[in-house]
KOLGU-4560 file (N, C-alpha, C; in nm, 3 decimals, padded with zeros to 5 digits):
<recs>
<n_xx: 11.166 n_yy: 14.814 n_zz: 10.525 ca_xx: 11.237 ca_yy: 14.939 ca_zz: 10.503 c_xx: 11.302 c_yy: 14.940 c_zz: 10.365 mol: A seq: 1 type: MET>
<n_xx: 11.370 n_yy: 14.832 n_zz: 10.331 ca_xx: 11.433 ca_yy: 14.824 ca_zz: 10.200 c_xx: 11.326 c_yy: 14.826 c_zz: 10.091 mol: A seq: 2 type: ILE>
<n_xx: 11.213 n_yy: 14.761 n_zz: 10.118 ca_xx: 11.104 ca_yy: 14.756 ca_zz: 10.020 c_xx: 11.056 c_yy: 14.896 c_zz: 09.986 mol: A seq: 3 type: TYR>
<n_xx: 11.047 n_yy: 14.986 n_zz: 10.086 ca_xx: 11.001 ca_yy: 15.121 ca_zz: 10.060 c_xx: 11.103 c_yy: 15.200 c_zz: 09.977 mol: A seq: 4 type: GLN>
<n_xx: 11.230 n_yy: 15.174 n_zz: 09.999 ca_xx: 11.334 ca_yy: 15.248 ca_zz: 09.928 c_xx: 11.352 c_yy: 15.198 c_zz: 09.784 mol: A seq: 5 type: ALA>
<n_xx: 11.332 n_yy: 15.066 n_zz: 09.762 ca_xx: 11.357 ca_yy: 15.007 ca_zz: 09.630 c_xx: 11.242 c_yy: 14.917 c_zz: 09.587 mol: A seq: 6 type: PHE>
<n_xx: 11.121 n_yy: 14.968 n_zz: 09.570 ca_xx: 11.008 ca_yy: 14.880 ca_zz: 09.537 c_xx: 11.024 c_yy: 14.810 c_zz: 09.403 mol: A seq: 7 type: PRO>
<n_xx: 11.081 n_yy: 14.875 n_zz: 09.303 ca_xx: 11.097 ca_yy: 14.811 ca_zz: 09.172 c_xx: 11.198 c_yy: 14.696 c_zz: 09.178 mol: A seq: 8 type: LYS>
<n_xx: 11.302 n_yy: 14.713 n_zz: 09.256 ca_xx: 11.403 ca_yy: 14.608 ca_zz: 09.269 c_xx: 11.342 c_yy: 14.483 c_zz: 09.331 mol: A seq: 9 type: VAL>
<n_xx: 11.258 n_yy: 14.501 n_zz: 09.434 ca_xx: 11.195 ca_yy: 14.388 ca_zz: 09.500 c_xx: 11.101 c_yy: 14.316 c_zz: 09.404 mol: A seq: 10 type: VAL>
<n_xx: 11.025 n_yy: 14.391 n_zz: 09.327 ca_xx: 10.932 ca_yy: 14.330 ca_zz: 09.231 c_xx: 11.009 c_yy: 14.252 c_zz: 09.125 mol: A seq: 11 type: ILE>
<n_xx: 11.117 n_yy: 14.309 n_zz: 09.074 ca_xx: 11.199 ca_yy: 14.239 ca_zz: 08.975 c_xx: 11.258 c_yy: 14.112 c_zz: 09.036 mol: A seq: 12 type: ILE>
<n_xx: 11.305 n_yy: 14.118 n_zz: 09.160 ca_xx: 11.359 ca_yy: 14.001 ca_zz: 09.227 c_xx: 11.254 c_yy: 13.892 c_zz: 09.241 mol: A seq: 13 type: TYR>
<n_xx: 11.132 n_yy: 13.928 n_zz: 09.280 ca_xx: 11.025 ca_yy: 13.831 ca_zz: 09.295 c_xx: 10.991 c_yy: 13.766 c_zz: 09.162 mol: A seq: 14 type: LEU>
<n_xx: 10.984 n_yy: 13.843 n_zz: 09.056 ca_xx: 10.957 ca_yy: 13.786 ca_zz: 08.923 c_xx: 11.069 c_yy: 13.693 c_zz: 08.881 mol: A seq: 15 type: ARG>
<n_xx: 11.193 n_yy: 13.730 n_zz: 08.909 ca_xx: 11.307 ca_yy: 13.647 ca_zz: 08.873 c_xx: 11.304 c_yy: 13.515 c_zz: 08.949 mol: A seq: 16 type: TYR>
<n_xx: 11.271 n_yy: 13.517 n_zz: 09.081 ca_xx: 11.267 ca_yy: 13.392 ca_zz: 09.155 c_xx: 11.153 c_yy: 13.302 c_zz: 09.110 mol: A seq: 17 type: SER>
<n_xx: 11.042 n_yy: 13.358 n_zz: 09.066 ca_xx: 10.933 ca_yy: 13.276 ca_zz: 09.013 c_xx: 10.977 c_yy: 13.212 c_zz: 08.881 mol: A seq: 18 type: ILE>
<n_xx: 11.049 n_yy: 13.286 n_zz: 08.797 ca_xx: 11.096 ca_yy: 13.231 ca_zz: 08.671 c_xx: 11.202 c_yy: 13.123 c_zz: 08.691 mol: A seq: 19 type: ASP>
<n_xx: 11.277 n_yy: 13.127 n_zz: 08.801 ca_xx: 11.378 ca_yy: 13.025 ca_zz: 08.827 c_xx: 11.317 c_yy: 12.887 c_zz: 08.843 mol: A seq: 20 type: LEU>
<n_xx: 11.192 n_yy: 12.880 n_zz: 08.890 ca_xx: 11.126 ca_yy: 12.751 ca_zz: 08.908 c_xx: 11.099 c_yy: 12.683 c_zz: 08.774 mol: A seq: 21 type: GLN>
<n_xx: 11.094 n_yy: 12.758 n_zz: 08.666 ca_xx: 11.065 ca_yy: 12.702 ca_zz: 08.535 c_xx: 11.191 c_yy: 12.685 c_zz: 08.450 mol: A seq: 22 type: HIS>
<n_xx: 11.306 n_yy: 12.709 n_zz: 08.510 ca_xx: 11.431 ca_yy: 12.694 ca_zz: 08.436 c_xx: 11.458 c_yy: 12.548 c_zz: 08.404 mol: A seq: 23 type: MET>
<n_xx: 11.539 n_yy: 12.527 n_zz: 08.306 ca_xx: 11.578 ca_yy: 12.392 ca_zz: 08.269 c_xx: 11.676 c_yy: 12.338 c_zz: 08.373 mol: A seq: 24 type: LEU>
<n_xx: 11.660 n_yy: 12.210 n_zz: 08.403 ca_xx: 11.750 ca_yy: 12.142 ca_zz: 08.495 c_xx: 11.804 c_yy: 12.017 c_zz: 08.426 mol: A seq: 25 type: ARG>
<n_xx: 11.912 n_yy: 11.966 n_zz: 08.476 ca_xx: 11.967 ca_yy: 11.842 ca_zz: 08.422 c_xx: 11.889 c_yy: 11.724 c_zz: 08.479 mol: A seq: 26 type: ARG>
<n_xx: 11.871 n_yy: 11.621 n_zz: 08.399 ca_xx: 11.799 ca_yy: 11.503 ca_zz: 08.444 c_xx: 11.866 c_yy: 11.442 c_zz: 08.567 mol: A seq: 27 type: LEU>
<n_xx: 11.996 n_yy: 11.453 n_zz: 08.577 ca_xx: 12.069 ca_yy: 11.397 ca_zz: 08.691 c_xx: 12.033 c_yy: 11.465 c_zz: 08.823 mol: A seq: 28 type: SER>
<n_xx: 11.970 n_yy: 11.583 n_zz: 08.819 ca_xx: 11.934 ca_yy: 11.658 ca_zz: 08.940 c_xx: 11.791 c_yy: 11.631 c_zz: 08.986 mol: A seq: 29 type: GLU>
<n_xx: 11.715 n_yy: 11.555 n_zz: 08.910 ca_xx: 11.573 ca_yy: 11.532 ca_zz: 08.940 c_xx: 11.558 c_yy: 11.422 c_zz: 09.044 mol: A seq: 30 type: ILE>
<n_xx: 11.477 n_yy: 11.445 n_zz: 09.148 ca_xx: 11.459 ca_yy: 11.342 ca_zz: 09.251 c_xx: 11.368 c_yy: 11.228 c_zz: 09.204 mol: A seq: 31 type: PRO>
<n_xx: 11.374 n_yy: 11.118 n_zz: 09.275 ca_xx: 11.293 ca_yy: 10.999 ca_zz: 09.243 c_xx: 11.145 c_yy: 11.033 c_zz: 09.253 mol: A seq: 32 type: VAL>
<n_xx: 11.068 n_yy: 10.984 n_zz: 09.156 ca_xx: 10.923 ca_yy: 11.003 ca_zz: 09.155 c_xx: 10.875 c_yy: 11.124 c_zz: 09.079 mol: A seq: 33 type: GLY>
<n_xx: 10.963 n_yy: 11.212 n_zz: 09.039 ca_xx: 10.921 ca_yy: 11.333 ca_zz: 08.969 c_xx: 10.917 c_yy: 11.308 c_zz: 08.818 mol: A seq: 34 type: GLN>
<n_xx: 10.814 n_yy: 11.364 n_zz: 08.754 ca_xx: 10.799 ca_yy: 11.354 ca_zz: 08.609 c_xx: 10.837 c_yy: 11.486 c_zz: 08.545 mol: A seq: 35 type: THR>
<n_xx: 10.916 n_yy: 11.478 n_zz: 08.439 ca_xx: 10.966 ca_yy: 11.597 ca_zz: 08.370 c_xx: 10.953 c_yy: 11.578 c_zz: 08.219 mol: A seq: 36 type: VAL>
<n_xx: 10.974 n_yy: 11.686 n_zz: 08.146 ca_xx: 10.968 ca_yy: 11.684 ca_zz: 07.999 c_xx: 11.106 c_yy: 11.716 c_zz: 07.945 mol: A seq: 37 type: LYS>
<n_xx: 11.151 n_yy: 11.636 n_zz: 07.849 ca_xx: 11.281 ca_yy: 11.659 ca_zz: 07.787 c_xx: 11.273 c_yy: 11.784 c_zz: 07.700 mol: A seq: 38 type: ILE>
<n_xx: 11.369 n_yy: 11.873 n_zz: 07.718 ca_xx: 11.373 ca_yy: 11.996 ca_zz: 07.639 c_xx: 11.487 c_yy: 11.997 c_zz: 07.538 mol: A seq: 39 type: LYS>
<n_xx: 11.607 n_yy: 11.957 n_zz: 07.580 ca_xx: 11.721 ca_yy: 11.961 ca_zz: 07.488 c_xx: 11.834 c_yy: 11.873 c_zz: 07.541 mol: A seq: 40 type: SER>
<n_xx: 11.939 n_yy: 11.862 n_zz: 07.459 ca_xx: 12.057 ca_yy: 11.786 ca_zz: 07.495 c_xx: 12.178 c_yy: 11.877 c_zz: 07.488 mol: A seq: 41 type: PHE>
<n_xx: 12.275 n_yy: 11.851 n_zz: 07.575 ca_xx: 12.394 ca_yy: 11.935 ca_zz: 07.578 c_xx: 12.503 c_yy: 11.881 c_zz: 07.485 mol: A seq: 42 type: GLU>
<n_xx: 12.521 n_yy: 11.751 n_zz: 07.482 ca_xx: 12.632 ca_yy: 11.690 ca_zz: 07.409 c_xx: 12.580 c_yy: 11.623 c_zz: 07.283 mol: A seq: 43 type: ASN>
<n_xx: 12.626 n_yy: 11.666 n_zz: 07.168 ca_xx: 12.580 ca_yy: 11.608 ca_zz: 07.041 c_xx: 12.631 c_yy: 11.466 c_zz: 07.020 mol: A seq: 44 type: ASN>
<n_xx: 12.741 n_yy: 11.428 n_zz: 07.086 ca_xx: 12.794 ca_yy: 11.293 ca_zz: 07.069 c_xx: 12.698 c_yy: 11.188 c_zz: 07.121 mol: A seq: 45 type: ASP>
<n_xx: 12.626 n_yy: 11.217 n_zz: 07.228 ca_xx: 12.536 ca_yy: 11.120 ca_zz: 07.288 c_xx: 12.392 c_yy: 11.139 c_zz: 07.241 mol: A seq: 46 type: ILE>
<n_xx: 12.368 n_yy: 11.246 n_zz: 07.167 ca_xx: 12.234 ca_yy: 11.282 ca_zz: 07.122 c_xx: 12.166 c_yy: 11.169 c_zz: 07.045 mol: A seq: 47 type: PHE>
<n_xx: 12.234 n_yy: 11.111 n_zz: 06.949 ca_xx: 12.175 ca_yy: 11.006 ca_zz: 06.865 c_xx: 12.144 c_yy: 10.882 c_zz: 06.948 mol: A seq: 48 type: LEU>
<n_xx: 12.234 n_yy: 10.845 n_zz: 07.036 ca_xx: 12.211 ca_yy: 10.728 ca_zz: 07.122 c_xx: 12.087 c_yy: 10.746 c_zz: 07.208 mol: A seq: 49 type: LYS>
<n_xx: 12.071 n_yy: 10.863 n_zz: 07.267 ca_xx: 11.954 ca_yy: 10.890 ca_zz: 07.352 c_xx: 11.826 c_yy: 10.894 c_zz: 07.270 mol: A seq: 50 type: LEU>
<n_xx: 11.833 n_yy: 10.949 n_zz: 07.150 ca_xx: 11.716 ca_yy: 10.953 ca_zz: 07.062 c_xx: 11.672 c_yy: 10.811 c_zz: 07.025 mol: A seq: 51 type: MET>
<n_xx: 11.766 n_yy: 10.723 n_zz: 06.997 ca_xx: 11.733 ca_yy: 10.585 ca_zz: 06.963 c_xx: 11.666 c_yy: 10.512 c_zz: 07.079 mol: A seq: 52 type: GLU>
<n_xx: 11.696 n_yy: 10.554 n_zz: 07.201 ca_xx: 11.637 ca_yy: 10.492 ca_zz: 07.319 c_xx: 11.502 c_yy: 10.554 c_zz: 07.356 mol: A seq: 53 type: MET>
<n_xx: 11.455 n_yy: 10.649 n_zz: 07.279 ca_xx: 11.325 ca_yy: 10.710 ca_zz: 07.305 c_xx: 11.330 c_yy: 10.842 c_zz: 07.378 mol: A seq: 54 type: GLY>
<n_xx: 11.448 n_yy: 10.890 n_zz: 07.409 ca_xx: 11.462 ca_yy: 11.019 ca_zz: 07.478 c_xx: 11.465 c_yy: 11.130 c_zz: 07.373 mol: A seq: 55 type: CYS>
<n_xx: 11.347 n_yy: 11.172 n_zz: 07.331 ca_xx: 11.336 ca_yy: 11.277 ca_zz: 07.231 c_xx: 11.280 c_yy: 11.402 c_zz: 07.296 mol: A seq: 56 type: VAL>
<n_xx: 11.317 n_yy: 11.520 n_zz: 07.248 ca_xx: 11.261 ca_yy: 11.642 ca_zz: 07.305 c_xx: 11.109 c_yy: 11.641 c_zz: 07.300 mol: A seq: 57 type: PRO>
<n_xx: 11.048 n_yy: 11.681 n_zz: 07.412 ca_xx: 10.903 ca_yy: 11.682 ca_zz: 07.424 c_xx: 10.846 c_yy: 11.559 c_zz: 07.492 mol: A seq: 58 type: GLY>
<n_xx: 10.927 n_yy: 11.456 n_zz: 07.510 ca_xx: 10.883 ca_yy: 11.332 ca_zz: 07.573 c_xx: 10.883 c_yy: 11.347 c_zz: 07.725 mol: A seq: 59 type: GLU>
<n_xx: 10.776 n_yy: 11.297 n_zz: 07.789 ca_xx: 10.769 ca_yy: 11.297 ca_zz: 07.935 c_xx: 10.844 c_yy: 11.177 c_zz: 07.988 mol: A seq: 60 type: ASP>
<n_xx: 10.923 n_yy: 11.200 n_zz: 08.093 ca_xx: 10.994 ca_yy: 11.090 ca_zz: 08.158 c_xx: 10.978 c_yy: 11.102 c_zz: 08.309 mol: A seq: 61 type: ILE>
<n_xx: 10.986 n_yy: 10.987 n_zz: 08.376 ca_xx: 10.977 ca_yy: 10.984 ca_zz: 08.522 c_xx: 11.100 c_yy: 10.915 c_zz: 08.577 mol: A seq: 62 type: ARG>
<n_xx: 11.159 n_yy: 10.972 n_zz: 08.681 ca_xx: 11.273 ca_yy: 10.911 ca_zz: 08.748 c_xx: 11.218 c_yy: 10.808 c_zz: 08.845 mol: A seq: 63 type: VAL>
<n_xx: 11.249 n_yy: 10.680 n_zz: 08.820 ca_xx: 11.197 ca_yy: 10.571 ca_zz: 08.902 c_xx: 11.289 c_yy: 10.535 c_zz: 09.018 mol: A seq: 64 type: ASP>
<n_xx: 11.417 n_yy: 10.524 n_zz: 08.990 ca_xx: 11.512 ca_yy: 10.483 ca_zz: 09.093 c_xx: 11.646 c_yy: 10.548 c_zz: 09.069 mol: A seq: 65 type: GLN>
<n_xx: 11.719 n_yy: 10.566 n_zz: 09.179 ca_xx: 11.857 ca_yy: 10.610 ca_zz: 09.172 c_xx: 11.939 c_yy: 10.511 c_zz: 09.254 mol: A seq: 66 type: ILE>
<n_xx: 12.047 n_yy: 10.460 n_zz: 09.198 ca_xx: 12.132 ca_yy: 10.364 ca_zz: 09.268 c_xx: 12.187 c_yy: 10.426 c_zz: 09.396 mol: A seq: 67 type: ALA>
<n_xx: 12.221 n_yy: 10.343 n_zz: 09.495 ca_xx: 12.270 ca_yy: 10.395 ca_zz: 09.624 c_xx: 12.387 c_yy: 10.492 c_zz: 09.612 mol: A seq: 68 type: PRO>
<n_xx: 12.475 n_yy: 10.471 n_zz: 09.517 ca_xx: 12.587 ca_yy: 10.563 ca_zz: 09.499 c_xx: 12.559 c_yy: 10.670 c_zz: 09.394 mol: A seq: 69 type: LEU>
<n_xx: 12.434 n_yy: 10.675 n_zz: 09.344 ca_xx: 12.393 ca_yy: 10.780 ca_zz: 09.251 c_xx: 12.409 c_yy: 10.747 c_zz: 09.104 mol: A seq: 70 type: GLY>
<n_xx: 12.468 n_yy: 10.633 n_zz: 09.072 ca_xx: 12.492 ca_yy: 10.599 ca_zz: 08.932 c_xx: 12.474 c_yy: 10.449 c_zz: 08.915 mol: A seq: 71 type: ASP>
<n_xx: 12.387 n_yy: 10.400 n_zz: 08.830 ca_xx: 12.302 ca_yy: 10.467 ca_zz: 08.732 c_xx: 12.167 c_yy: 10.509 c_zz: 08.790 mol: A seq: 72 type: PRO>
<n_xx: 12.083 n_yy: 10.566 n_zz: 08.703 ca_xx: 11.946 ca_yy: 10.600 ca_zz: 08.741 c_xx: 11.852 c_yy: 10.526 c_zz: 08.646 mol: A seq: 73 type: ILE>
<n_xx: 11.733 n_yy: 10.492 n_zz: 08.698 ca_xx: 11.631 ca_yy: 10.424 ca_zz: 08.617 c_xx: 11.519 c_yy: 10.523 c_zz: 08.590 mol: A seq: 74 type: ALA>
<n_xx: 11.480 n_yy: 10.534 n_zz: 08.462 ca_xx: 11.372 ca_yy: 10.625 ca_zz: 08.423 c_xx: 11.268 c_yy: 10.547 c_zz: 08.345 mol: A seq: 75 type: ILE>
<n_xx: 11.147 n_yy: 10.601 n_zz: 08.339 ca_xx: 11.041 ca_yy: 10.549 ca_zz: 08.252 c_xx: 11.024 c_yy: 10.648 c_zz: 08.138 mol: A seq: 76 type: SER>
<n_xx: 11.034 n_yy: 10.597 n_zz: 08.016 ca_xx: 11.020 ca_yy: 10.680 ca_zz: 07.897 c_xx: 10.949 c_yy: 10.599 c_zz: 07.789 mol: A seq: 77 type: VAL>
<n_xx: 10.852 n_yy: 10.656 n_zz: 07.725 ca_xx: 10.778 ca_yy: 10.592 ca_zz: 07.616 c_xx: 10.722 c_yy: 10.455 c_zz: 07.654 mol: A seq: 78 type: SER>
<n_xx: 10.682 n_yy: 10.439 n_zz: 07.780 ca_xx: 10.620 ca_yy: 10.316 ca_zz: 07.824 c_xx: 10.714 c_yy: 10.204 c_zz: 07.864 mol: A seq: 79 type: GLY>
<n_xx: 10.843 n_yy: 10.229 n_zz: 07.872 ca_xx: 10.935 ca_yy: 10.125 ca_zz: 07.917 c_xx: 11.039 c_yy: 10.185 c_zz: 08.011 mol: A seq: 80 type: TYR>
<n_xx: 11.109 n_yy: 10.096 n_zz: 08.084 ca_xx: 11.213 ca_yy: 10.139 ca_zz: 08.177 c_xx: 11.348 c_yy: 10.143 c_zz: 08.108 mol: A seq: 81 type: SER>
<n_xx: 11.426 n_yy: 10.241 n_zz: 08.145 ca_xx: 11.556 ca_yy: 10.262 ca_zz: 08.083 c_xx: 11.656 c_yy: 10.299 c_zz: 08.192 mol: A seq: 82 type: LEU>
<n_xx: 11.774 n_yy: 10.245 n_zz: 08.186 ca_xx: 11.879 ca_yy: 10.277 ca_zz: 08.282 c_xx: 11.981 c_yy: 10.367 c_zz: 08.212 mol: A seq: 83 type: SER>
<n_xx: 12.014 n_yy: 10.478 n_zz: 08.278 ca_xx: 12.110 ca_yy: 10.573 ca_zz: 08.222 c_xx: 12.225 c_yy: 10.594 c_zz: 08.319 mol: A seq: 84 type: LEU>
<n_xx: 12.343 n_yy: 10.605 n_zz: 08.266 ca_xx: 12.457 ca_yy: 10.645 ca_zz: 08.350 c_xx: 12.440 c_yy: 10.791 c_zz: 08.388 mol: A seq: 85 type: ARG>
<n_xx: 12.501 n_yy: 10.829 n_zz: 08.497 ca_xx: 12.488 ca_yy: 10.965 ca_zz: 08.546 c_xx: 12.543 c_yy: 11.066 c_zz: 08.444 mol: A seq: 86 type: LEU>
<n_xx: 12.653 n_yy: 11.032 n_zz: 08.376 ca_xx: 12.709 ca_yy: 11.127 ca_zz: 08.278 c_xx: 12.616 c_yy: 11.143 c_zz: 08.157 mol: A seq: 87 type: ASN>
<n_xx: 12.535 n_yy: 11.040 n_zz: 08.126 ca_xx: 12.436 ca_yy: 11.053 ca_zz: 08.018 c_xx: 12.321 c_yy: 11.141 c_zz: 08.064 mol: A seq: 88 type: GLU>
<n_xx: 12.276 n_yy: 11.121 n_zz: 08.189 ca_xx: 12.166 ca_yy: 11.200 ca_zz: 08.243 c_xx: 12.204 c_yy: 11.348 c_zz: 08.257 mol: A seq: 89 type: ALA>
<n_xx: 12.330 n_yy: 11.375 n_zz: 08.277 ca_xx: 12.375 ca_yy: 11.515 ca_zz: 08.289 c_xx: 12.367 c_yy: 11.589 c_zz: 08.157 mol: A seq: 90 type: GLN>
<n_xx: 12.358 n_yy: 11.517 n_zz: 08.046 ca_xx: 12.349 ca_yy: 11.580 ca_zz: 07.914 c_xx: 12.206 c_yy: 11.609 c_zz: 07.871 mol: A seq: 91 type: ASN>
<n_xx: 12.108 n_yy: 11.570 n_zz: 07.950 ca_xx: 11.967 ca_yy: 11.590 ca_zz: 07.916 c_xx: 11.911 c_yy: 11.703 c_zz: 07.999 mol: A seq: 92 type: ILE>
<n_xx: 11.864 n_yy: 11.807 n_zz: 07.932 ca_xx: 11.799 ca_yy: 11.919 ca_zz: 08.002 c_xx: 11.649 c_yy: 11.896 c_zz: 08.001 mol: A seq: 93 type: PHE>
<n_xx: 11.588 n_yy: 11.911 n_zz: 08.118 ca_xx: 11.446 ca_yy: 11.884 ca_zz: 08.134 c_xx: 11.377 c_yy: 12.002 c_zz: 08.200 mol: A seq: 94 type: VAL>
<n_xx: 11.246 n_yy: 12.003 n_zz: 08.187 ca_xx: 11.163 ca_yy: 12.106 ca_zz: 08.249 c_xx: 11.059 c_yy: 12.036 c_zz: 08.335 mol: A seq: 95 type: GLU>
<n_xx: 11.041 n_yy: 12.085 n_zz: 08.455 ca_xx: 10.942 ca_yy: 12.027 ca_zz: 08.544 c_xx: 10.802 c_yy: 12.048 c_zz: 08.490 mol: A seq: 96 type: ARG>
<n_xx: 10.719 n_yy: 11.945 n_zz: 08.498 ca_xx: 10.581 ca_yy: 11.958 ca_zz: 08.453 c_xx: 10.499 c_yy: 12.032 c_zz: 08.557 mol: A seq: 97 type: LEU>
<n_xx: 10.404 n_yy: 12.110 n_zz: 08.510 ca_xx: 10.317 ca_yy: 12.184 ca_zz: 08.600 c_xx: 10.219 c_yy: 12.087 c_zz: 08.666 mol: A seq: 98 type: GLU>
<n_xx: 10.203 n_yy: 12.098 n_zz: 08.796 ca_xx: 10.105 ca_yy: 12.016 ca_zz: 08.865 c_xx: 09.977 c_yy: 12.096 c_zz: 08.881 mol: A seq: 99 type: THR>
<n_xx: 09.866 n_yy: 12.032 n_zz: 08.849 ca_xx: 09.737 ca_yy: 12.102 ca_zz: 08.857 c_xx: 09.673 c_yy: 12.082 c_zz: 08.990 mol: A seq: 100 type: LEU>
</recs>
């Protein structure tokens, strides 16, 4: 019934929800086993440190493990394993890779 009264609103809502799946998320929110691509950093203070460790925009990373209390997390980046504190992972914005 609502669809008949507001068809354009429903279509816009559906397009918006599809676009939400491609939004940037924080690395700290990614579950174990998922591979993502680094898009940007939030905090410039930690930017250089993360870049030196191989976390550069465009690099694919995989979340390997999360500690029982959630901090730290282990990721694979540039062919090696890296441990990040949760506050460091919260500064990395990532995009989910498309699965074929």
